C-alpha positions, -999 to +999 in steps of 0.1 A: -120+464-101-133+423-106-101+421-115-086+440-080-108+411-068-100+379-086-063+392-081-069+386-045-086+357-044-051+339-064-034+352-041-055+338-010-059+309-026-017+306-037-008+311+000-027+294+021-042+267+010-019+230+010+008+226-008+017+189-018+051+180+004+076+154-019+080+127+006+112+124+027+130+099+012+141+073+040+172+050+038+164+014+037+168-004+063+183-039+070+154-062+065+176-099+078+202-107+091+228-115+051+215-080+048+232-070+082+263-085+081+269-075+040+263-042+054+291-042+084+308-064+059+310-098+083+308-132+073+280-154+092+284-161+121+298-131+133+302-132+173+289-100+189+324-090+199+331-089+164+296-066+152+306-043+176+344-038+163+328-039+128+305-007+135+325+017+150+346+008+121+319+019+098+304+050+120+335+061+119+340+062+083+298+075+077+291+096+107+278+130+099+308+149+116+335+129+096+318+141+059+293+109+057+255+110+057+231+104+084+212+081+066+243+062+053+245+060+098+213+048+105+217+019+081+245+007+096+232+015+135+201-005+117+228-034+110+243-035+147+213-036+167+193-066+140+226-083+146+230-075+183+196-081+187+196-117+169+224-131+191+211-115+223+180-142+220 
């Protein structure tokens, strides 16, 4: 009878104690203008229209609906946002 109680306790602990979860890997977003320019493959001083065109071209290649990944799309979007925010002040 004791082994049955022990088995029940072990199962309850296994079933209801929280398990450590793997930390979700977040894509590394661009931190500065040089990195954002490199992601979008643009020269320094690119204007807003060139940024938008490069963004459209890259998103067409890396978007999940076209066989790419959400992480790459996030990086491309973050690069565009960083550059356009700096251009618009």
